[in-house]
N, C-alpha and C positions, 0 to 999 in steps of 0.2 A: 504493500500500500504506500503510494507516494504521499508527498505533502498534501494536506487537505486542499490547499490553494490550487495545486496543479490537478488534483482530482476534479475539483469543481470546474476548472478551466477546460478539462477534457470533456466534461459533460456539456458545457456551454458550446464548445467547438462542434461536438456531435450534433447538438441542437441547431446551431447555425447552418451546418452543412445540410441537414435534412430539411430545414426551413426553406432554404433557397431552392432546393430541388422540388418542392411542392408545386411551385408555379412557374419556375424558369423554363422547363422543357416545353410546356404548352405555350408559354409566351413566345419562345423562339419559333415554335412550329407555326404559330399564327403570323409571325412576321415574315418567315422565310417561304411559306407555302400558301396555297390558296385555301387551305383548310381553316375555316374560322368557326368550327362547331365543336361542341362538347356534349356528351350524353348527360342525361339527368343524373344517373348514378355517379358518373365521374365528377359532376358538379357538386354533388352532396359530399363525396369523399374529399375533394379539394377544399371545400369550405371548412369541413370538420378539421382537416389537418392544419389549415392556416390558423384557425381559432385555437387549436391545441398548442401549436408552436408559439403563437403570440403570448398566450397565458404562461406557457412554460418559460419563455424568455424573461418575462416580468418577474416571476417567482425566483428564478435562478439568480438574477441580478440582485434581488433582495437578500438571498442566502449568502451571496458572495460579499455583500456589504457587512453582514454579520461576521463572516469569516475574517474580513479585514479588521473589524472591531476587536475580535478576539486576539488576532495576531499582534496588533499594535498596543492594545490596552492591557492585555493579560498574556504577555509572551511566555512566561514560565508555565502557564496552565494551558497554553494553546493546544498542544497535542492531546492533552487530557480531555479538554472540552470538545474539540473537533476530532473525536476519535473516528476510526474507520466505521464502526457501527452507526454512530450518530450521523455521519456524512451520508451513508447509504440510506438511512431512514429519512433524512431530509430530502434527498433526491427522489426516493420512492413516493413520499408524500406529495412532492411537487408534481410528479407525473400523474398521480392519482387525481389530484385536484384539477389538473389541466385537462385530463380526459373527461372528467365529470362536467366541467364547465363547457367544453367543446360539444359533448353529447347533448347537454341541456339546450344550448343555443341553437345548434343545428336541428335538433328535434322540433323546437318551437317554430323555426323558420320554415321547415319543409312540411309542417302540418298545415300550413296555409295553402289554399287552392291556387293553382297556377293554370289559368285557362285562357289567357289572352296572349299578349305579345311574348315572344320567346327570344328576343334579341337582348343580350346583356351589354349594356353600355359600359364595358370595362374590359381589361385585359385578361381577367380570370374571374372565377366565381367568388367574389368577395361579398360580404354581407349586405352593405347598402344597395348596390346595383341589383342584386337578386330580389331584395324586398320590394323594389319598385315594380317588379313584374307580377306581384301577387294580385289576385282578383278580389281580395277582401281587405278590410281595414287592418292596417299594420301597426296602429298606435300602441296596442298592448305589447306586441312583440318588440317594437322599438324601445318602449319603456323598460322592458326586461333587459334588453341588450345594453341600454344606457346605464341602468342601475348596476348591472353586473360589471361592466367595464369600469365605472367610477369606483366601485368597491375594491376591485382588484388593484387599480392604480393607487387609490388612497392607502390601502393596506401595505402595498410594497413600498410606496414612496415614504410612508411613515417609518418603516423599518430602516430604510436607507438614510433618511434625515437624522433619525435618532442615533444610528450607528456612527454617522460622520460627525455629528455633534460631539459625541464622546471621543472620537478619534482626534478632532481638532483640539479639544481641551487637553488631551494627552500629549499631542505634539507640542503645544504651547508650553507645557511643563518640562519638556526635554531641554537639558542644558547644552547638549552637543548639537552643533549645526549639521554634522554628518548624520547623526541619528534622525534629525528632523527631515533632512533631504531624502534619506532612504525611505522613511515612512511616507512622505509625500509622493515619491516616485512609485511606491507600491500601489498607491490609490489612484494615480493619474489616469492610467488606462481604463480602469473600471469607471471612473467618473465620466470620461469621454464617451464610453459606450452608453452609460445611463442617459446622458444628455441627448445623444442621437436617438436612441430607441424610445425613451419615454416621451420625448418631445414630439416625435412623429405620431406615435400611437395615441397620445392624448389629443392631438389635433384631429386625428382621423375619427376616433370613436367616442370620445368624451364630450360630444356635442350633438344636438339633434340634427338630423340630415336636412339639407335644403337643396333645391334644384340648382342654385347658383354655384354650389360647391362641388358639382359632379366631376368636372374636368380636373379641378384642383386635387380632389381626393384620389383620383386615378393615379396621378403622379406620386402622391404621398404614399399610397398603399404599395406601389411598385418599389418605392425607395425603402420602406421598412421590411418588405418581404424578400427583396432581392439584394439591394445595395448594402443595407446594414449588416446582414449575416455574412456578406463577403468582406466588409470592412473590419469587422470585429477581430478576426485572426491577425490582420495586418496591424491593428492598433496594439494588440498584445505583443506581437513580434517586435515592433518598434520599442516597446517598453523593455523587453528582454535584451 
């Protein structure tokens, strides 16, 4: 078992790799060929996987903030607190919560009747453009999506903010500039990824949908499902 930090990094890297492969192949197929269609079943699977990976990324970044807190504030107890068993339990709980959230949202969305237009104004089966094709009132489902997204974001952001508040206090109490620099460099890459991911996902989902934001949301959703997962390994590589 490697350092908990690198174990969590490996889980995040795996998540990023699988996240980008959910939509990228179909996206490239649409751009490079005349095929612009997707089956109903494939659309369900794609949406479920996008929701799963988005939730998973949020929770993993929060866990990694707690890992940084433990490493910097309690270095002597780090390997005791972040034991192999505890790390595996955290990752397992994260996957379980992500699967449950994805199943809940996807189930609610595809219980709606779809009897009219079948053209998705998007590059892949994301939640907002698919909801616009429903033949029934989507207010209840949109409210569920909005509340769920806000709760997940608030929960994870709270963990991150509290963790970094403790980290900042601990760094300020350090007497050695070298120790302060090392602690800050350990957190820099994680903070960069947090700003990228949470900024885009908050803009995308933590607001009621509006017709004027369709094209804007298309770009943002491609950025957080394709670009960010590809940038994350680069950011951590630069840090190393």
